[in-house]
C-alpha positions as CSV (number, residue, x, y, z in Angstrom):
1,M,-210.6,-104.4,100.9
2,S,-214.2,-104.4,99.9
3,A,-215.2,-102.9,103.2
4,M,-212.7,-100.2,102.6
5,D,-214.2,-99.4,99.2
6,T,-217.7,-99.4,100.7
7,D,-217.0,-97.2,103.7
8,E,-214.5,-95.0,102.0
9,A,-216.9,-92.0,102.1
10,S,-217.4,-92.2,105.8
11,V,-214.1,-93.6,107.0
12,V,-211.6,-91.8,104.7
13,L,-211.5,-88.1,104.9
14,A,-211.8,-85.9,101.8
15,S,-208.8,-85.1,99.6
16,T,-208.6,-81.7,101.2
17,A,-207.2,-83.2,104.3
18,T,-203.4,-83.7,103.9
19,S,-201.0,-85.9,105.8
20,G,-197.6,-84.9,107.0
21,L,-196.1,-88.3,106.0
22,T,-194.4,-89.2,102.7
23,L,-193.9,-92.9,102.0
24,S,-191.2,-94.4,99.9
25,L,-192.3,-97.9,98.6
26,H,-189.9,-100.5,97.6
27,P,-190.9,-102.6,94.5
28,L,-190.5,-105.9,96.4
29,P,-193.5,-105.5,98.8
30,I,-195.6,-104.3,95.8
31,L,-194.7,-107.5,94.0
32,N,-195.5,-109.6,97.1
33,I,-198.9,-108.0,97.5
34,S,-199.7,-108.6,93.8
35,E,-198.6,-112.2,94.1
36,H,-200.6,-112.8,97.2
37,L,-203.7,-111.4,95.5
38,T,-203.2,-113.7,92.5
39,R,-202.8,-116.7,94.7
40,L,-206.0,-115.9,96.6
41,K,-207.9,-115.7,93.3
42,L,-206.6,-119.0,92.1
43,Q,-207.4,-120.9,95.4
44,K,-210.4,-123.1,95.3
45,N,-210.9,-123.4,99.0
46,T,-212.0,-120.2,100.7
47,H,-210.6,-119.4,104.1
48,S,-212.0,-116.9,106.7
49,P,-209.8,-113.9,107.1
50,F,-208.1,-113.3,110.4
51,F,-205.8,-110.8,112.1
52,T,-202.3,-111.9,113.0
53,G,-201.7,-108.8,115.0
54,F,-203.1,-105.5,116.0
55,C,-201.7,-102.0,116.1
56,S,-203.5,-98.9,117.4
57,T,-202.0,-96.6,114.8
58,P,-201.7,-98.8,111.6
59,L,-200.3,-97.5,108.4
60,L,-202.3,-99.2,105.6
61,L,-201.2,-100.0,102.1
62,V,-204.2,-101.1,100.1
63,L,-204.2,-102.6,96.6
64,Q,-207.3,-101.7,94.6
65,P,-207.1,-103.4,91.2
66,N,-210.5,-102.0,90.1
67,L,-209.5,-98.4,90.9
68,N,-210.4,-96.0,88.1
69,L,-207.2,-94.1,87.4
70,A,-207.4,-90.6,86.1
71,S,-204.4,-90.8,83.7
72,T,-205.0,-92.6,80.4
73,S,-201.3,-92.7,79.4
74,I,-199.6,-96.0,80.0
75,N,-196.3,-94.5,80.8
76,S,-197.6,-92.0,83.3
77,Q,-200.3,-94.2,84.8
78,P,-200.0,-94.5,88.6
79,L,-200.1,-97.8,90.5
80,P,-203.4,-99.1,91.8
81,F,-202.2,-98.6,95.4
82,K,-203.4,-96.2,98.2
83,A,-201.8,-95.6,101.5
84,Y,-203.7,-94.4,104.6
85,E,-202.6,-92.9,107.9
86,P,-205.0,-93.2,110.9
87,S,-206.2,-90.1,112.6
88,V,-208.9,-88.8,114.8
89,E,-211.6,-86.4,113.6
90,I,-213.3,-84.1,116.1
91,K,-216.6,-82.8,114.8
92,E,-219.5,-81.5,116.8
93,R,-217.8,-82.4,120.0
94,T,-217.5,-86.0,119.0
95,S,-214.4,-87.9,117.9
96,R,-214.1,-90.8,115.6
97,P,-211.2,-92.7,114.0
98,V,-210.6,-91.9,110.4
99,F,-208.0,-92.4,107.7
100,I,-206.1,-89.8,105.7
101,E,-204.6,-90.7,102.3
102,V,-200.8,-90.5,102.3
103,P,-198.8,-89.7,99.1
104,Y,-196.2,-92.2,98.2
105,K,-193.5,-92.8,95.6
106,V,-191.7,-95.9,94.4
107,E,-188.0,-95.7,95.2
108,T,-185.2,-98.2,94.6
109,G,-181.4,-97.9,94.9
110,E,-178.7,-97.9,92.2
111,A,-177.2,-101.1,93.5
112,E,-180.6,-102.9,93.1
113,R,-181.0,-101.7,89.5
114,I,-177.5,-103.0,88.8
115,A,-178.3,-106.4,90.4
116,V,-181.5,-106.7,88.4
117,D,-179.6,-105.9,85.2
118,W,-176.9,-108.4,86.2
119,T,-179.6,-111.1,86.7
120,A,-181.4,-110.3,83.5
121,R,-178.1,-110.8,81.6
122,G,-177.7,-114.3,83.1
123,G,-175.7,-113.6,86.2
124,G,-172.0,-114.1,86.4
125,T,-171.9,-116.4,83.3
126,G,-173.2,-113.7,81.0
127,T,-170.7,-111.9,78.7
128,S,-170.9,-108.9,76.5
129,L,-170.9,-111.2,73.4
130,E,-174.0,-113.1,74.7
131,S,-175.7,-109.8,75.3
132,H,-174.8,-108.5,71.9
133,L,-176.0,-111.8,70.2
134,Q,-179.3,-111.7,72.2
135,T,-179.9,-108.1,71.0
136,Q,-179.1,-109.1,67.4
137,R,-181.5,-112.1,67.7
138,S,-184.3,-110.0,68.9
139,A,-183.8,-107.5,66.1
140,V,-183.7,-110.2,63.5
141,K,-186.8,-111.8,64.9
142,M,-188.7,-108.5,64.8
143,L,-187.6,-107.9,61.2
144,H,-188.8,-111.4,60.2
145,E,-192.2,-110.8,61.7
146,R,-192.5,-107.4,59.9
147,I,-191.5,-109.1,56.6
148,L,-194.1,-111.8,57.1
149,V,-196.8,-109.1,57.6
150,L,-195.7,-107.3,54.3
151,V,-195.7,-110.6,52.4
152,K,-199.2,-111.5,53.7
153,Y,-200.4,-108.0,52.6
154,I,-199.0,-108.4,49.1
155,T,-200.5,-111.9,48.8
156,D,-203.9,-110.6,49.9
157,V,-203.7,-107.8,47.4
158,I,-202.9,-110.2,44.6
159,S,-205.7,-112.5,45.6
160,G,-208.2,-109.7,45.9
161,Q,-208.7,-110.1,49.7
162,A,-207.2,-106.8,50.6
163,Q,-207.7,-103.3,49.1
164,K,-204.8,-101.8,47.1
165,D,-203.0,-98.9,48.8
166,H,-200.9,-97.3,46.2
167,A,-198.8,-95.3,48.6
168,T,-197.9,-98.5,50.5
169,L,-197.1,-100.3,47.3
170,R,-194.9,-97.5,46.1
171,A,-193.1,-97.5,49.5
172,L,-192.5,-101.3,49.2
173,S,-191.3,-100.9,45.6
174,A,-188.8,-98.3,46.7
175,L,-187.6,-100.4,49.6
176,I,-187.0,-103.4,47.4
177,A,-185.2,-101.3,44.8
178,S,-182.8,-100.0,47.6
179,L,-181.8,-103.5,48.6
180,P,-178.4,-104.7,47.3
181,A,-178.4,-107.3,44.5
182,T,-177.3,-110.5,46.3
183,E,-177.0,-112.4,43.1
184,N,-174.3,-110.2,41.7
185,K,-171.0,-112.0,41.3
186,A,-169.0,-109.1,42.6
187,F,-171.1,-108.9,45.7
188,R,-170.9,-112.7,46.3
189,D,-167.1,-112.6,45.9
190,E,-166.7,-109.7,48.3
191,F,-169.1,-111.4,50.8
192,S,-167.1,-114.6,50.6
193,T,-163.8,-112.8,51.2
194,E,-165.1,-111.0,54.2
195,Y,-166.7,-114.2,55.6
196,A,-163.3,-116.0,55.1
197,D,-161.5,-113.1,56.9
198,V,-163.9,-113.3,59.9
199,Q,-163.5,-117.1,60.1
200,L,-159.7,-116.8,59.9
201,T,-159.7,-114.1,62.6
202,A,-161.7,-116.4,64.9
203,V,-159.3,-119.3,64.2
204,L,-156.3,-117.2,65.0
205,S,-157.9,-115.9,68.2
206,S,-158.6,-119.4,69.3
207,L,-155.0,-120.5,68.5
208,T,-153.5,-117.6,70.4
209,K,-155.6,-118.4,73.4
210,S,-154.6,-122.1,73.3
211,T,-151.0,-121.1,72.9
212,N,-151.1,-118.9,75.9
213,I,-152.7,-121.7,78.0
214,L,-150.0,-124.1,76.8
215,N,-147.3,-121.6,77.6
216,D,-148.5,-121.3,81.1
217,L,-148.6,-125.1,81.5
218,V,-145.0,-125.4,80.3
219,D,-143.8,-122.7,82.7
220,K,-145.5,-124.4,85.6
221,H,-144.0,-127.7,84.6
222,L,-140.5,-126.2,84.3
223,V,-140.8,-124.7,87.8
224,L,-141.9,-128.0,89.3
225,T,-139.3,-130.2,87.6
226,S,-136.4,-127.7,88.3
227,G,-137.2,-127.8,92.0
228,R,-137.1,-131.6,92.0
229,E,-133.8,-131.7,90.1
230,D,-132.1,-129.2,92.4
231,R,-133.1,-131.3,95.5
232,G,-131.8,-134.5,93.7
233,M,-128.4,-133.0,92.8
234,G,-127.9,-131.8,96.4
235,R,-128.5,-135.3,97.8
236,R,-126.1,-136.9,95.2
237,R,-123.4,-134.4,96.0
238,G,-123.7,-135.1,99.7
239,M,-123.3,-138.8,99.1
240,M,-120.3,-138.4,96.9
241,G,-118.6,-136.1,99.3
242,G,-118.9,-138.6,102.2
243,R,-117.8,-141.7,100.3
244,G,-115.2,-140.4,97.9
245,L,-114.4,-141.7,94.5
246,P,-112.8,-145.2,94.0
247,G,-109.1,-145.0,93.5
248,D,-108.4,-141.8,95.3
249,W,-106.7,-143.6,98.2
250,D,-104.4,-145.5,95.9
251,R,-103.3,-142.3,94.1
252,H,-102.6,-140.4,97.3
253,H,-100.8,-143.3,98.9
């Protein structure tokens, strides 16, 4: 890679030369290259590089972590990758092998995005309730962190360690005034009523589910026992028909 950076002016043609290829990169090889580079940096024993194969017309994908990217926006910043196509330059009746930069784009399928989302939600065990609770937990955590920042600012202002910002203090005062009074008796009664309703709904839902499971078990038990009883009655009727009842011979004769 260092050789490529050093000899780029002589080996790679200028940006005016264009390639007829258009590459579509999958995110998986990009992750593999990044992981391989990280492993090499963390290794203590250095190994001599070697070629595992040779191709006369290679298509190179080079990772350049120290590449100075033109875009300063994080969202629109390109990846530190460059792709090169081999070519032959003929200049002054002499030919030499060179590389031409190839444009590329990162492309993935809809099925893969669904699989990634499915994995992020915990696989097949994940439910909509768990996803909703995870979102609520993240929101509450962020709110708690913001409240701690505001409390620290007020504490520093009171102790004289931070400068007063009257606009910020007025905004905090308006925010506190807009909050509901939790110590109000009517609010506590309404909150307790709603909490009891939610708990009762949860209990009723659990009871309904348990009743349905029990009903299924009873139906299966009835089907099993009725089959056994029918087979037992058939055997008893056959035995009674062959032997006859005691006293029948005396009544007929």
